[in-house]
N, C-alpha and C positions, 0 to 999 in steps of 0.2 A: 551258172549253176541253177538247175531247176528248183522251184520253190519247195517241193517235197524233199529234195536232197538237202536243202538248207535246214529244213525243220528236223530232218533225221540227224544231221550233224549237231544242231542245237541241243536236241534231247540227249544225245550221247555224251556231249561235253558236260551238260548240267548234271546228268546222272553220275558221271565220274567224280565231279566235285562234291556232290552230296555224299557219296560213299566215303570220301576222304575226310568228311567232317563228322566226328563222332556224335551220335544222337545224345549221349549223356551230357555233352557240353552245351547243348542248345538251350538257351534261356527263352528264346522266342523262335521256336522251330519253324513256324509257318513263314514268318517274316524273313528269317535268315535263308530259308530255302528259296524264297522269292528273290532275294538279293543275288544269291548264287546263280539262279537261272537267268536273271537279267544280264549279269556280267558274261556268263557263258554264251548267252544269245548274241550279245554284241560281238563277241569274238567269232562265233560261228558264222554270222552273217557277213563278216569281213574276210572269212576264209583263213583264219589263223588257228594254229594248232595249240591245244592246251598241253603244255609241257608239265612233267612232274614237279618241277621247281615252281611253276606258276600256281599249281594246285597247292603246294606247300605254303606259298605266300598268302594265298586266299584263306587257307585254313587258319593260319596264325592271326590274320586280320580279324576274322570272325570270332576268334577266341578272345580277342581283346588285348593282344600283345602290341608293344611297340615293335615296329619292323624296320630293319635295315636291309634295303635292296641294293646289291652291288652287281657289277657286271660291265661289259663293254658298252660303248656308245651305241644307241639304236636298238637296244633290246626291250625298251618300253618301261623302264623303271618309274619314270615320272607319270607315264600314262596309267599305270596301275592305280596310283593314288587319285588321279583325275577321275578315273572311272568310279572308284569307291566314293569319292566326294559327291559325285552326281547322284549316285544311288542312295546314299544316306540322306541327301536333301529330298529326293523325290519319294522315297519309301518311308522315311522316319521323320521328316520335317526338321532335321537337324541342320545347324549351320555348316557351311562348307569347311573343308580342311584348308587352313591358312598356309600358303607356301612362301618360304623365304628362299629365294634363289641366291646361293652363297656367292656366286660370281658377281652379283650386282651389289655387293656390300663394300665396294671401293669407297674409301673415304670415311668409313664408319669409325666412330670413337667408342670408348667404353661406355660413355653416357648414352649414346644412341642405342647400343646393344642392350643396356639396362632398360631403357624406355620401351624398346620393342618387346622384351620379355614380359615386362609388367603389363603391357597392353594386351597380351595374348595368353595370360595365365589360365583363362577359361576356354581356350580354343584347342582343338586338335591341330598340330602344326606339322609341316613337312620341311625339314632342312634339306634342300635340294642341291645335289651336286657338291657334296662335302669334299673338301680338298682343293676346290677351285677358288676359294676365297683368298683375298690378299691379307697380309698381316696388318693388324690395326696399329696405328701410331697415335697414341693418346697422350697428348702433352709431352711428347718426346720419349715416351715409354712404349716399346713395341710389345704387342701381345697377340696371341692367337684367338680368333673369334670363336671358333667351334667349341673348344673346351669350355669357354666361358658360358656359351649358350646351353651346353649340355648340363653343366653344373647348376645353372639357374633353373632349368626345367626340372631337374631332379629335386631341387629344394622346395619349390613353391608351386609348380604347375599342377593344376587339377585335372588336366586332360592328357591325352596321349601325345607322344613325340615320335615321329618317324623320320627316316633319313634315306637318301639315295647317294651313291657315290660310284664313280668309275674306278676308284681305288679299291684294292683288296685289303684284307686285314693287315698284312705285313706292311703295305704302303701307308696305311692309316697310322699304324704304330710308329713307323719311322719318321713321320712328320710331327706327330703330337707327343706330349710327354707320357710317362708311364701311367699316370692317373687315368688317362683316357681308356686304357685297356680294361681297367676295373669297371668303369662306367658302362662300357659296351656289354660286359658280361651281365651286369645288373639290369640294364635297360632294354636291350634289344634281342629279338630273334633275327638272326642273319640268314638271308637267302640270296644265293647268287643266281642271277638269270643269265643264261648263255644261249644265244641264238644259234641254231644250226645253219651252217652255210651250205647251200646247194645251188643248183641252177635257178630254182625258185626259192629265195630265202624265206625261211620259216622263223617267226618270232614268237616268243611266249605271249606278248601283248602288242597290240597295234600301237605304232608310234604316233604321237601328236606333237605338233610344233607350238601348241598354244601356250602362252605365258600368262603373266598376271600375278596378283597378290593372293588370290584365292583360287582353289581348283574347282 
């Protein structure tokens, strides 16, 4: 793609995002416009389409909400937060978003979960791939990790909590107890990212295989 075509795509996507973000909600309009344009620019240069649901997720993030991104494997749920983490570090000098990959919590006890929560009360965190975590076995007592983390974050955390999952709302509620449904309503704005399937697959966000404890 020619450079002028890339720039035209960049400007079109950035303008679409800014129109979706109400001016009355901007506390730092210049900075937030800059963040939007950086994200849209990264997508445009990679040739990815800005879907309506991706716009919705970006809008919620900039308004300060906790976000739950759900959808199939490969639509870029984790990459969304990786992108926002890099932008907040570069544009605002803020710490990165701390990612907890739920599938990597094999062997955790309740004490380990408590210590993790206490060490990240002042961090924005991402609970990544919720539903993939094993059931904890703490001193012979089995317990679900995700509801525990959610409750602790609601009680004492001073920063935002986000999550991703391949599971939909019905699947989440069938795995966890009824209290979790109330926590979802209170805590999260839910957005489902669905990639369009065609000869050339189009994704709302570019997929990244990068791991690690921070994004």
